[in-house]
C-alpha positions as CSV (number, residue, x, y, z in Angstrom):
1,M,56.7,114.1,312.6
2,R,57.4,110.5,311.5
3,A,54.9,110.8,308.7
4,A,56.4,114.1,307.6
5,S,59.8,112.5,307.5
6,A,58.4,109.7,305.4
7,E,57.0,112.3,303.0
8,A,60.5,113.9,302.9
9,E,61.9,110.7,301.6
10,L,59.9,111.2,298.4
11,T,61.4,113.0,295.4
12,P,59.9,116.4,294.6
13,S,58.3,114.9,291.5
14,Q,56.8,112.1,293.6
15,Q,55.5,114.6,296.1
16,S,54.0,116.7,293.3
17,V,52.2,113.7,291.7
18,M,50.8,112.6,295.1
19,G,49.6,116.1,295.8
20,R,48.0,116.3,292.4
21,L,46.2,113.0,292.8
22,G,45.1,114.0,296.3
23,H,43.7,117.3,295.0
24,E,42.4,116.4,291.6
25,G,41.6,112.7,291.9
26,P,42.4,109.7,289.7
27,A,44.3,110.3,286.5
28,T,46.0,108.4,283.7
29,T,49.7,108.4,283.2
30,A,49.3,110.7,280.1
31,A,47.2,113.2,281.9
32,L,49.6,113.4,284.8
33,A,52.5,113.8,282.5
34,R,50.8,116.7,280.7
35,R,49.9,118.4,284.0
36,E,53.4,117.9,285.4
37,L,55.1,118.9,282.1
38,V,57.1,115.7,281.8
39,R,57.4,112.9,279.2
40,P,55.0,110.0,279.7
41,Q,58.1,107.7,280.2
42,S,59.2,109.9,283.1
43,M,55.8,109.8,284.7
44,R,55.6,106.0,284.3
45,A,58.9,105.8,286.4
46,T,57.5,108.2,289.0
47,L,54.3,106.2,289.3
48,A,56.1,102.9,289.4
49,A,58.2,104.1,292.4
50,L,55.1,105.3,294.2
51,E,53.2,102.1,293.4
52,E,56.2,100.0,294.7
53,R,56.0,101.9,298.0
54,G,52.2,101.3,298.2
55,L,51.3,105.0,297.9
56,V,49.3,104.8,294.7
57,V,47.1,102.1,293.2
58,R,46.1,101.5,289.6
59,A,42.6,100.6,288.3
60,P,41.1,100.0,284.9
61,H,40.1,103.2,283.1
62,P,36.3,103.5,283.4
63,T,35.7,104.0,279.7
64,D,38.9,103.0,277.9
65,G,40.0,99.4,278.5
66,R,43.5,100.2,277.0
67,Q,44.3,102.6,279.8
68,V,44.7,102.5,283.6
69,V,44.1,105.3,286.1
70,F,46.1,105.9,289.2
71,S,44.9,107.2,292.6
72,L,46.2,107.5,296.1
73,S,46.1,104.3,298.2
74,A,44.9,104.6,301.7
75,S,48.5,104.8,303.0
76,G,49.3,107.4,300.3
77,A,46.3,109.5,301.4
78,A,47.3,109.1,305.0
79,L,50.9,110.2,304.3
80,L,49.7,113.2,302.3
81,G,47.3,114.2,305.0
82,S,49.9,113.9,307.8
83,G,52.4,116.0,305.8
84,R,49.8,118.7,305.3
85,A,48.9,118.6,309.0
86,A,52.6,119.0,309.9
87,R,52.9,122.0,307.6
88,R,49.7,123.5,309.0
89,G,51.1,123.1,312.5
90,W,54.3,124.8,311.5
91,L,52.4,127.7,309.9
92,A,50.1,128.2,312.9
93,E,53.1,128.3,315.2
94,A,55.0,130.7,312.9
95,I,52.0,133.0,312.7
96,E,51.5,133.0,316.4
97,A,55.2,133.5,317.3
98,R,56.3,135.9,314.5
99,L,53.4,138.2,313.7
100,T,52.3,141.2,315.6
101,P,48.6,141.7,316.6
102,D,48.2,144.2,313.7
103,E,49.7,141.6,311.3
104,H,47.3,139.0,312.7
105,R,44.4,141.3,311.8
106,A,45.8,142.0,308.4
107,L,46.2,138.3,307.7
108,A,42.6,137.6,308.9
109,G,41.4,140.2,306.5
110,V,42.8,138.4,303.4
111,L,41.6,134.9,304.4
112,P,38.2,135.3,302.7
113,L,39.9,136.2,299.5
114,L,42.3,133.3,299.7
115,R,39.3,130.9,300.4
116,R,37.5,132.3,297.4
117,L,40.5,131.8,295.2
118,A,41.1,128.2,296.5
119,Q,37.5,127.3,296.0
120,S,37.0,128.8,292.5
121,P,36.3,126.2,289.8
122,Q,39.1,125.5,287.4
123,H,38.5,125.8,283.7
124,G,38.1,122.4,282.0
125,N,38.8,119.0,283.4
126,P,41.8,119.2,285.8
127,T,42.8,115.6,285.4
128,G,42.6,115.5,281.6
129,D,40.6,112.6,280.5
130,V,39.3,110.6,283.5
131,P,35.5,110.9,284.0
132,Q,34.4,110.9,287.6
């Protein structure tokens, strides 16, 4: 749970940005600001705090030398993964302890639908303007 507590030390906006980078991949400050519905100045502050903690790294934009892209560092990816694992563990325990056998079967019945939704392609480029 130590890693989960380290994740808890992040602000909600920092957690959201890390989750987005982990799910969608590298992105520019402007693209992240658009996706998070904040001003670019606010996103720069969030990214600076994450970079200072060694959770994100910057690299030159692959096609526009005036920009940089941010991605999770190895420690950022590890922190994100450990937080997800802790939440999955909690969820598994809650399902086992709190649901009846009939509720287990009902939940198992919706899992294929949830997988299909989670795996459906998004419209457009989710990170905005960073080619992969």
